C-alpha positions as CSV (number, residue, x, y, z in Angstrom):
1,V,-63.0,22.6,56.0
2,Q,-59.9,20.5,55.3
3,L,-58.7,19.3,51.7
4,Q,-56.0,16.6,51.7
5,A,-54.3,16.2,48.4
6,S,-52.2,13.2,47.5
7,G,-50.5,11.4,44.5
8,G,-48.0,13.8,43.3
9,G,-44.4,12.7,42.5
10,L,-41.8,12.4,39.8
11,V,-42.5,10.9,36.5
12,R,-40.8,10.7,33.1
13,P,-42.3,12.4,30.1
14,G,-45.2,10.4,28.5
15,G,-46.0,9.0,31.9
16,S,-49.1,9.2,34.1
17,L,-50.0,10.1,37.7
18,R,-53.3,10.2,39.6
19,L,-54.0,12.9,42.1
20,S,-56.6,12.7,44.7
21,C,-58.1,15.2,47.1
22,A,-60.5,14.5,50.0
23,A,-62.5,17.2,51.4
24,S,-64.1,17.5,54.8
25,G,-67.7,18.7,55.2
26,T,-70.8,18.7,53.0
27,I,-70.8,18.2,49.3
28,F,-69.3,21.1,47.4
29,N,-70.9,22.7,44.3
30,V,-67.5,22.6,42.4
31,M,-64.3,20.9,43.0
32,G,-61.1,21.3,40.9
33,W,-57.4,21.5,40.4
34,Y,-55.2,24.5,39.8
35,R,-51.3,24.4,39.4
36,Q,-48.6,26.9,39.9
37,A,-45.2,26.5,38.2
38,P,-42.2,28.4,39.4
39,G,-42.3,32.1,38.4
40,K,-45.9,31.8,37.2
41,Q,-49.3,32.5,38.4
42,R,-51.6,29.9,39.5
43,E,-53.9,28.7,36.6
44,L,-57.0,26.5,36.5
45,V,-56.3,22.9,35.4
46,A,-59.8,21.4,35.4
47,T,-63.1,21.6,37.4
48,I,-66.1,19.4,38.0
49,S,-69.5,20.3,39.4
50,S,-71.6,18.2,41.6
51,A,-73.5,17.2,38.4
52,N,-70.3,16.0,36.9
53,S,-70.0,18.8,34.3
54,T,-66.4,19.4,33.5
55,T,-64.0,22.2,32.4
56,Y,-60.4,21.8,31.3
57,T,-57.7,24.2,30.3
58,D,-56.9,23.8,26.7
59,S,-53.3,22.6,27.4
60,V,-54.5,19.6,29.2
61,K,-57.6,18.6,27.0
62,G,-57.4,15.0,25.9
63,R,-54.7,14.1,28.4
64,F,-56.2,14.8,31.9
65,I,-59.4,13.6,33.2
66,I,-61.1,15.0,36.3
67,S,-63.7,13.1,38.3
68,R,-65.2,13.0,41.6
69,A,-66.9,10.7,44.2
70,N,-69.6,12.7,45.9
71,V,-70.1,10.0,48.4
72,K,-66.4,10.4,49.6
73,N,-66.3,14.1,48.8
74,T,-63.2,13.4,46.8
75,V,-61.8,14.8,43.5
76,Y,-59.4,13.0,41.2
77,L,-57.2,14.1,38.5
78,Q,-55.9,11.4,36.2
79,M,-52.9,12.8,34.3
80,N,-51.8,10.9,31.3
81,S,-49.1,11.7,28.6
82,L,-47.5,14.1,31.0
83,K,-45.1,16.7,29.6
84,P,-42.2,18.7,31.3
85,E,-44.5,21.7,31.0
86,D,-47.0,20.1,33.5
87,T,-44.4,20.4,36.3
88,A,-45.9,22.4,39.0
89,V,-47.5,22.4,42.4
90,Y,-51.0,21.2,42.1
91,Y,-53.7,22.6,44.4
92,C,-57.0,21.2,45.1
93,N,-60.0,23.6,45.1
94,A,-63.4,23.1,46.6
95,R,-66.1,25.8,46.2
96,R,-69.6,26.4,47.7
97,I,-71.9,28.7,46.0
98,R,-74.4,30.4,48.3
99,G,-76.5,32.8,46.4
100,S,-74.1,35.4,44.7
101,Y,-71.1,34.4,47.0
102,D,-68.7,31.8,46.2
103,Y,-66.7,30.3,49.1
104,D,-63.3,28.9,48.0
105,Y,-61.3,26.2,49.9
106,W,-57.7,25.2,49.2
107,G,-55.6,22.2,49.9
108,S,-51.8,22.5,50.6
109,G,-50.6,21.4,47.3
110,T,-48.8,18.4,45.8
111,Q,-45.6,18.7,43.7
112,V,-45.8,17.0,40.3
113,T,-42.4,16.9,38.4
114,V,-42.2,15.6,34.9
115,S,-38.5,15.0,33.9
116,S,-36.4,12.5,32.3
């Protein structure tokens, strides 16, 4: 399984970015984005199920939108009203659920920097 993320970069506060992540293989039960800022633990940003049920961490609700294209096995993260505290490496995640086991796959990460 390979996950290829793209779309990171440098943006000013209040700006927008769109991250994309394309996964190889069959459709995943859940896809999502996590982020890790310097000196901090990796945290969940948003997830979306194959049925398009979504979850968001509180700090991004109302600003970020996660979506997916199952045909392309691709997940997107539209990030609006970006803040300096959104600066982090963003990692794409894909999860297969088989009975009581979860199989997680990770992309290599894409840097998002929000700075004036």
